[in-house]
C-alpha positions as CSV (number, residue, x, y, z in Angstrom):
1,M,0.0,0.0,0.0
2,K,2.8,2.4,0.8
3,S,4.5,1.6,-2.5
4,K,1.3,2.3,-4.4
5,S,0.7,5.5,-2.5
6,K,4.2,6.7,-3.2
7,S,3.8,5.8,-6.9
8,N,0.6,7.8,-7.1
9,L,2.3,10.8,-5.4
10,I,5.2,10.7,-7.9
11,R,2.8,10.4,-10.8
12,S,0.7,13.4,-9.4
13,I,3.9,15.5,-9.0
14,A,5.1,14.7,-12.5
15,L,1.6,15.5,-14.0
16,H,1.4,18.8,-12.2
17,G,5.0,19.6,-13.2
18,L,4.0,19.0,-16.8
19,L,0.7,20.9,-16.7
20,A,1.9,23.9,-14.7
21,P,4.1,25.4,-17.5
22,L,1.3,24.7,-20.0
23,A,-1.1,26.6,-17.8
24,L,1.3,29.5,-17.5
25,I,1.7,29.6,-21.3
26,W,-2.1,29.8,-21.7
27,L,-2.4,32.5,-18.9
28,F,0.4,34.7,-20.1
29,P,-1.5,36.4,-23.0
30,L,-4.4,37.1,-20.6
31,W,-2.0,38.6,-18.1
32,M,-0.4,40.8,-20.8
33,M,-3.9,41.9,-22.0
34,F,-4.6,43.1,-18.5
35,I,-1.2,44.8,-18.3
36,F,-1.9,46.6,-21.6
37,S,-5.3,47.7,-20.4
38,T,-3.7,49.6,-17.5
39,M,-1.2,51.5,-19.8
40,P,-1.7,54.6,-22.0
41,D,-1.6,54.2,-25.7
42,Y,2.0,55.3,-26.0
43,G,3.1,52.9,-23.3
44,I,1.8,49.8,-25.1
45,F,4.3,50.3,-27.9
46,S,7.2,51.2,-25.6
47,P,10.3,49.1,-26.2
48,D,10.5,48.4,-22.4
49,I,9.1,45.1,-21.2
50,V,6.5,45.8,-18.6
51,M,5.1,42.9,-16.5
52,V,3.3,44.8,-13.7
53,P,0.1,46.8,-14.0
54,S,0.2,50.6,-14.5
55,T,-2.3,53.2,-13.4
56,S,-4.3,54.1,-16.6
57,F,-7.0,51.4,-16.5
58,F,-9.8,53.7,-15.4
59,D,-8.7,56.4,-17.8
60,N,-8.9,53.8,-20.6
61,V,-12.3,52.8,-19.4
62,R,-13.5,56.4,-19.3
63,N,-12.2,57.0,-22.9
64,L,-13.8,53.7,-24.0
65,Q,-17.2,54.7,-22.5
66,A,-17.0,58.2,-24.1
67,D,-16.2,56.8,-27.5
68,T,-18.6,53.8,-27.7
69,N,-21.0,53.8,-24.7
70,F,-19.5,50.5,-23.9
71,L,-21.5,49.9,-20.7
72,G,-24.7,50.1,-22.7
73,A,-23.3,47.7,-25.3
74,M,-22.3,45.3,-22.5
75,T,-25.8,45.5,-21.1
76,I,-27.2,44.6,-24.6
77,S,-24.7,41.7,-24.9
78,I,-25.5,40.3,-21.5
79,G,-29.3,40.5,-22.2
80,V,-28.9,38.9,-25.6
81,A,-26.5,36.2,-24.4
82,V,-28.7,35.2,-21.4
83,I,-32.0,35.1,-23.4
84,Y,-30.4,33.3,-26.3
85,T,-28.8,30.7,-24.0
86,F,-32.0,30.0,-22.2
87,L,-34.2,29.7,-25.3
88,S,-31.6,27.8,-27.3
89,V,-31.0,25.2,-24.5
90,L,-34.7,24.7,-24.2
91,L,-35.3,24.4,-27.9
92,T,-32.3,22.1,-28.5
93,S,-33.4,20.0,-25.5
94,M,-36.9,19.5,-26.9
95,A,-35.5,18.6,-30.3
96,G,-32.9,16.2,-28.8
97,W,-35.7,14.6,-26.7
98,A,-37.8,14.0,-29.7
99,L,-35.0,12.5,-31.7
100,A,-33.8,10.3,-28.9
101,R,-37.1,9.0,-27.5
102,Y,-39.7,9.0,-30.3
103,Q,-39.9,6.9,-33.4
104,F,-41.4,8.7,-36.4
105,A,-41.2,8.6,-40.2
106,G,-38.1,10.4,-41.5
107,R,-36.3,10.4,-38.1
108,S,-33.0,9.2,-39.6
109,G,-33.3,11.7,-42.4
110,V,-33.8,14.6,-39.9
111,I,-30.7,13.4,-38.0
112,A,-28.7,13.2,-41.2
113,I,-29.8,16.8,-42.2
114,I,-28.8,18.1,-38.8
115,L,-25.4,16.4,-39.1
116,G,-25.0,17.9,-42.6
117,T,-25.7,21.5,-41.4
118,I,-22.7,21.2,-39.0
119,T,-20.4,20.9,-42.1
120,L,-21.7,24.1,-43.7
121,P,-19.6,27.2,-43.0
122,Y,-21.5,30.1,-41.5
123,S,-20.5,32.4,-44.5
124,V,-22.7,30.2,-46.7
125,V,-26.0,31.1,-44.9
126,V,-25.2,34.5,-43.4
127,I,-26.2,36.6,-46.5
128,P,-29.5,34.8,-47.2
129,Q,-30.3,35.0,-43.5
130,F,-29.6,38.7,-43.5
131,I,-31.8,39.3,-46.5
132,M,-34.6,37.3,-45.1
133,V,-34.5,38.9,-41.6
134,A,-33.7,42.5,-42.6
135,R,-35.5,42.9,-45.9
136,D,-38.3,40.4,-45.9
137,F,-39.3,40.5,-42.2
138,G,-38.1,44.1,-41.5
139,L,-36.5,43.1,-38.2
140,G,-33.2,45.0,-38.5
141,N,-32.0,46.8,-35.4
142,T,-34.2,44.7,-33.1
143,W,-33.6,42.3,-30.3
144,V,-35.5,39.7,-32.2
145,A,-33.0,39.8,-35.0
146,L,-30.1,39.4,-32.6
147,I,-31.6,36.4,-30.7
148,V,-34.0,34.4,-32.9
149,P,-32.0,33.5,-36.1
150,P,-29.2,31.7,-34.4
151,L,-31.5,29.9,-31.9
152,F,-31.5,26.4,-33.5
153,N,-28.1,25.0,-32.8
154,S,-27.3,21.7,-34.6
155,L,-24.5,20.8,-32.2
156,G,-26.7,21.4,-29.3
157,V,-29.5,19.2,-30.7
158,L,-27.0,16.3,-31.1
159,F,-25.5,17.0,-27.7
160,M,-28.8,16.7,-26.0
161,R,-29.9,13.8,-28.1
162,Q,-26.9,11.9,-26.9
163,A,-27.6,12.8,-23.3
164,F,-31.3,11.6,-23.5
165,S,-30.3,8.4,-25.4
166,M,-28.1,7.4,-22.5
167,M,-30.9,7.5,-20.0
168,P,-32.7,4.2,-19.2
169,G,-36.0,4.0,-21.1
170,E,-37.5,1.9,-18.4
171,L,-37.6,5.0,-16.2
172,F,-39.8,6.8,-18.6
173,D,-42.0,3.8,-19.3
174,A,-42.6,3.5,-15.6
175,A,-43.7,7.1,-15.4
176,R,-46.1,6.6,-18.3
177,V,-47.6,3.5,-16.5
178,E,-48.2,5.8,-13.5
179,G,-50.1,8.2,-15.7
180,V,-47.5,10.9,-16.0
181,K,-48.0,13.0,-19.1
182,E,-45.3,13.4,-21.7
183,W,-44.5,17.0,-21.0
184,Q,-44.2,16.2,-17.3
185,I,-41.8,13.4,-18.1
186,F,-39.7,15.8,-20.1
187,L,-39.7,18.7,-17.7
188,R,-39.6,16.8,-14.3
189,I,-37.6,13.7,-15.1
190,A,-35.5,14.0,-18.2
191,L,-34.3,17.6,-17.8
192,P,-33.2,17.2,-14.2
193,L,-31.2,14.1,-15.2
194,A,-29.6,16.0,-18.1
195,R,-28.6,19.0,-15.9
196,P,-24.8,18.5,-16.3
197,T,-25.1,18.2,-20.1
198,M,-27.4,21.3,-20.2
199,A,-24.9,23.3,-18.1
200,A,-22.1,22.4,-20.5
201,L,-24.2,23.3,-23.4
202,A,-25.3,26.6,-21.8
203,I,-21.6,27.6,-21.4
204,I,-20.9,26.8,-25.0
205,L,-23.9,28.7,-26.3
206,F,-23.3,31.7,-23.9
207,L,-19.8,31.9,-25.1
208,A,-20.9,31.7,-28.8
209,S,-23.4,34.5,-28.3
210,W,-21.1,36.6,-26.2
211,N,-18.3,36.5,-28.9
212,N,-20.6,36.7,-31.9
213,Y,-19.4,39.6,-34.0
214,L,-20.4,39.1,-37.7
215,W,-24.2,38.7,-37.3
216,P,-24.7,41.7,-34.9
217,L,-22.5,43.8,-37.1
218,L,-24.6,43.0,-40.2
219,I,-28.1,43.2,-38.7
220,N,-27.7,46.3,-36.5
221,S,-26.8,49.7,-37.9
222,R,-27.9,51.9,-34.9
223,P,-25.3,52.8,-32.3
224,G,-27.8,52.1,-29.6
225,M,-28.2,48.5,-30.6
226,M,-24.5,47.6,-30.8
227,T,-23.3,44.6,-28.8
228,A,-20.0,44.8,-27.0
229,P,-17.7,43.1,-29.6
230,V,-19.1,45.4,-32.3
231,A,-18.7,48.5,-30.1
232,L,-15.1,47.4,-29.4
233,G,-14.5,47.1,-33.2
234,T,-15.5,50.7,-33.8
235,L,-12.4,51.8,-31.9
236,I,-10.3,50.8,-34.9
237,G,-10.5,53.8,-37.2
238,L,-8.7,54.9,-40.4
239,T,-6.6,57.5,-38.6
240,R,-6.8,56.6,-34.9
241,V,-6.8,53.4,-33.0
242,S,-7.5,53.5,-29.2
243,W,-5.3,50.5,-28.2
244,G,-5.7,51.3,-24.5
245,G,-9.5,51.3,-24.8
246,I,-9.4,48.1,-26.9
247,M,-7.4,46.3,-24.2
248,A,-9.7,47.6,-21.4
249,G,-12.8,46.5,-23.4
250,A,-11.2,43.1,-24.0
251,V,-10.6,42.7,-20.3
252,M,-14.3,43.6,-19.6
253,L,-15.4,41.1,-22.3
254,T,-13.3,38.3,-20.9
255,A,-14.2,38.7,-17.3
256,P,-17.9,37.4,-17.5
257,I,-16.8,34.4,-19.5
258,L,-14.2,33.4,-16.8
259,I,-16.8,34.0,-14.1
260,V,-19.4,31.8,-15.8
261,F,-16.9,29.0,-16.4
262,V,-15.6,29.1,-12.8
263,L,-19.1,28.9,-11.4
264,L,-20.2,26.1,-13.7
265,Q,-16.9,24.2,-14.4
266,R,-18.0,21.2,-12.4
267,H,-21.1,20.8,-14.4
268,F,-19.2,21.6,-17.6
269,I,-16.7,18.8,-17.0
270,A,-19.4,16.4,-16.0
271,G,-21.5,17.2,-19.1
272,I,-18.6,16.8,-21.5
273,A,-17.5,13.5,-19.8
274,A,-21.1,12.2,-19.9
275,G,-21.4,13.0,-23.6
276,A,-18.2,11.1,-24.4
277,I,-19.2,7.9,-22.7
278,K,-22.1,5.7,-23.7
């Protein structure tokens, strides 16, 4: 037992010794982004190597707010990301449940089509989608245009289908024998069991919506409807680039993602692991 314990300790030390430098390599760009956000524009391009924070962060934030109303854009991004994540998780869960637990004509074809859509690059559909939403429906510069078009996520449907397929069918059959209705089985039994997978999917969808740049840039032309990534992009002008403001905005954009992941990392890891094992 002592020999086995000592072997595990050596293996753990070796693993941490390998992973620690890799973690530092990953964290170094984030640290430098924070350092640059605390420096004035002229200091960012200084030949001196600076590894400690300076004192200009709040000046950069004030300039960023004056140039772009970044706090308003952050509010829009948070609202869009939260609503989109909730609706998309619900929609993909319903679709995944139907594909996993119901037998109907064309089921295999639907799954094949969903798989096929994953291979399509977004650039193929973005222009027809823009024409349909902005011209035909007249929904440009609205929250509906920001949230609804990307709602159906093929990866999310397959993700949830896999989660529901792994659940024992006898559990749901027993509920039906007891007279439980189908929507109650879905809401009160299936969804609680799929909570880790839903948490992992929610993080992925929130991140996708939070970082989405192309679609909000196309569908919104009013400054008051800009999301945070689009507002940050306006700082890159033809004659002037506010690098300090860009770095401060990048820090403010990164912080919510890190917070969401830290709070839900246990569920995220459990969901990914559950989806990989059947």
